[in-house]
Every structure is written in C-alpha cells, then in structure tokens.
DOKE-792454 format. One record per residue (C-alpha): residue number from 1; residue in one letter; x, y, z. Coordinates in steps of 0.1 Angstrom, whole numbers, plus 5000, padded with zeros to 4 digits. Layout:
<pts>
    k  r    px    py    pz
  NUM  A     X     Y     Z
...
</pts>
This chain:
<pts>
    k  r    px    py    pz
    1  M  8354  6058  7400
    2  D  8334  6019  7406
    3  V  8306  6012  7419
    4  N  8313  5992  7448
    5  S  8336  6019  7459
    6  T  8312  6045  7458
    7  T  8285  6017  7476
    8  R  8313  6014  7503
    9  K  8316  6052  7509
   10  M  8279  6054  7520
   11  S  8267  6050  7552
   12  P  8247  6018  7563
   13  I  8216  6042  7565
   14  S  8219  6056  7529
   15  R  8224  6020  7519
   16  F  8191  6014  7540
   17  V  8172  6037  7525
   18  S  8184  6037  7485
   19  A  8177  5999  7486
   20  T  8141  6006  7506
   21  A  8137  6032  7479
   22  L  8140  6009  7450
   23  L  8127  5982  7459
   24  I  8089  6000  7468
   25  T  8093  6019  7434
   26  V  8095  5985  7414
   27  T  8072  5967  7437
   28  A  8048  5997  7427
   29  M  8056  6000  7394
   30  Q  8057  5955  7383
   31  G  8030  5945  7406
   32  C  8003  5971  7419
   33  A  8001  5992  7385
   34  A  7990  5961  7367
   35  V  7958  5955  7390
   36  E  7948  5990  7404
   37  D  7930  6007  7389
   38  R  7954  6043  7401
   39  K  7974  6053  7363
   40  L  8014  6048  7367
   41  K  8019  6074  7368
   42  Q  7996  6087  7402
   43  V  8017  6054  7418
   44  A  8050  6065  7405
   45  T  8038  6095  7427
   46  D  8026  6080  7456
   47  T  8054  6063  7460
   48  E  8072  6094  7459
   49  I  8052  6107  7486
   50  R  8058  6079  7506
   51  L  8093  6081  7504
   52  D  8093  6118  7511
   53  I  8075  6114  7543
   54  N  8097  6086  7555
   55  K  8127  6098  7545
   56  R  8120  6135  7570
   57  F  8110  6109  7593
   58  F  8146  6086  7592
   59  D  8161  6126  7596
   60  G  8185  6124  7629
   61  K  8165  6142  7648
   62  N  8136  6126  7640
   63  H  8143  6090  7640
   64  D  8128  6085  7673
   65  L  8093  6086  7656
   66  F  8102  6064  7624
   67  F  8093  6028  7640
   68  D  8062  6045  7654
   69  L  8046  6054  7626
   70  R  8031  6043  7593
   71  T  8026  6058  7560
   72  N  8000  6049  7531
   73  V  7997  6076  7505
   74  Y  7966  6068  7475
   75  E  7963  6098  7450
   76  G  7979  6119  7467
   77  R  7957  6109  7499
   78  V  7987  6099  7529
   79  M  7972  6083  7561
   80  L  7996  6081  7592
   81  T  7990  6054  7609
   82  G  8009  6040  7642
   83  A  8009  6045  7684
   84  V  8033  6073  7702
   85  K  8031  6080  7738
   86  S  8026  6117  7739
   87  D  8002  6138  7719
   88  F  8036  6160  7717
   89  N  8044  6136  7690
   90  R  8013  6132  7675
   91  R  8017  6171  7665
   92  R  8050  6166  7655
   93  I  8044  6134  7631
   94  S  8013  6157  7614
   95  T  8041  6188  7614
   96  L  8069  6168  7596
   97  A  8042  6155  7570
   98  K  8035  6184  7555
   99  G  8041  6205  7527
  100  I  8052  6177  7504
  101  P  8047  6187  7466
  102  G  8016  6160  7452
  103  V  7999  6159  7489
  104  R  7962  6166  7489
  105  T  7952  6160  7525
  106  I  7963  6139  7555
  107  Y  7950  6121  7577
  108  N  7966  6124  7611
  109  N  7954  6089  7627
  110  V  7983  6083  7648
  111  Q  7969  6069  7681
  112  V  7981  6084  7714
  113  T  7986  6054  7737
  114  D  8005  6032  7761
  115  A  7990  6003  7749
  116  G  8009  5978  7728
  117  G  8039  5956  7730
  118  F  8035  5920  7713
  119  K  8001  5909  7722
  120  N  7986  5937  7705
  121  T  8013  5934  7673
  122  A  8004  5899  7666
  123  N  7966  5902  7666
  124  D  7969  5930  7647
  125  T  7987  5913  7624
  126  W  7961  5886  7622
  127  I  7933  5912  7612
  128  K  7950  5931  7582
  129  T  7961  5896  7572
  130  K  7925  5883  7579
  131  I  7906  5913  7563
  132  T  7936  5914  7534
  133  S  7929  5877  7521
  134  Q  7889  5880  7524
  135  L  7893  5918  7502
  136  L  7914  5896  7474
  137  T  7887  5868  7470
  138  E  7854  5882  7474
  139  K  7835  5890  7443
  140  G  7833  5930  7435
  141  I  7860  5940  7451
  142  N  7893  5953  7430
  143  S  7916  5943  7467
  144  A  7944  5965  7451
  145  N  7923  5995  7450
  146  Y  7929  5991  7491
  147  Q  7956  5995  7513
  148  T  7949  5987  7552
  149  R  7962  5988  7587
  150  V  7958  5978  7622
  151  V  7966  5992  7648
  152  N  7951  5985  7685
  153  A  7925  5963  7670
  154  E  7911  5994  7648
  155  V  7914  5995  7614
  156  Y  7923  6015  7591
  157  L  7916  6018  7551
  158  I  7926  6040  7527
  159  G  7916  6042  7487
  160  R  7890  6039  7458
  161  A  7860  6019  7456
  162  L  7841  6019  7418
  163  T  7808  6019  7433
  164  H  7789  6022  7466
  165  N  7783  5983  7464
  166  E  7816  5977  7468
  167  L  7827  6000  7493
  168  G  7798  5982  7514
  169  K  7815  5957  7513
  170  V  7848  5962  7516
  171  L  7832  5979  7548
  172  Q  7813  5947  7560
  173  I  7842  5924  7558
  174  A  7863  5951  7576
  175  K  7838  5956  7606
  176  R  7826  5915  7608
  177  T  7862  5902  7615
  178  K  7871  5890  7645
  179  H  7887  5916  7674
  180  V  7879  5945  7653
  181  T  7871  5977  7681
  182  N  7866  6003  7650
  183  V  7866  6013  7616
  184  V  7882  6043  7597
  185  H  7882  6050  7562
  186  Y  7895  6069  7535
  187  I  7878  6057  7509
  188  E  7865  6070  7483
  189  V  7837  6065  7455
  190  R  7844  6072  7420
  191  P  7837  6051  7386
  192  L  7865  6046  7361
  193  A  7866  6077  7338
  194  K  7859  6071  7302
</pts>
C-alpha cells in the first residue's frame, strides 16, 4: 500500500489532527527546545499532554468545546483558558482534562461569560502581541520560558522564572500593558539545576 492511498483513506479530521500533531512536535523540538530552560524530553512530554487533551476535545461528543478552549502545558502543569456560556461546560472541560499521564496539576481558568465577539478577540490579540514583544526585548527575561493567553482582557501566564527579580519583571510588563484588567500567573521560580 503506498502513502497516497493511505492518505486518501484518512478522514479530513484525521488528516488535520495528524498534520497539527506533526507541526506542533516539529516546532517544539526545533524552536523552543534550543532556547527554553526545559529539557527536550520535557518539551516532548508537554507536547504529548497537549495533544492528548486536544484529542479528547476533538472527539465527536465533545467537539462543541474544542474551539472554546486553549491549552498550555509547561512541565506537566496544564493551564486551560477560554470562554464558555455555562458552568456545566466549564466543569466538562475540567473533567476531560483529568487522568492524562504526565499531568501534575490543572489550572482551569475557563471563563463563564457571554462576553466575546470580534472586538474582544482583536483586543486580546493586541494585548498578547504587546506582552510577547516586551518579554522578548526585556533584559533579564528568557521569554521562551513563558506562555501567555489573553481572554476578555485578562492575562494568564504559565512558565518558569529563574529568579524572583525575573518574575517581578514579567508580571510588571503584563500589568502595565494597556487594556489589561487582571493578571493570573502560574509561574514557578526555580533556578536551573547545576
């Protein structure tokens, strides 16, 4: 059986999931591992956890939540963000993310709200871009160690700072960014092991 006949037999959803998994894995292994303080094995584990969570949400009976959810994983710590219209769906998200090998803890920051729309999405994108660019250019911050999400002008950060001074700089950047209403972080302060 040749590769083309195998590809033709895959459903469009299967091809999308496979392509996404490959893209995420290649990006994580090439770009992030070179500059992050996480070891390559941890980057791979975190990528696998994220893919497992996304597969659960892409499942037929849960696909209604897939586009409402964003998942970040850093050293086995899972940060869930997004917006849903009911507390029932927020609890469903939490339940679906549990029980995946390698997950140390889950932070469910999914908002229950009717807020949203193009204006909020554009504002959130602007905020995230502004924070990301400032983290990239600020001395004393390894920006690759931080993952940022913005939902309805609330900033969520997960990652690792090497010092309390670095953590302070990261939080200051997020808090002083225009239009930010709140900053929630799951940044651990831990120097590199010698």
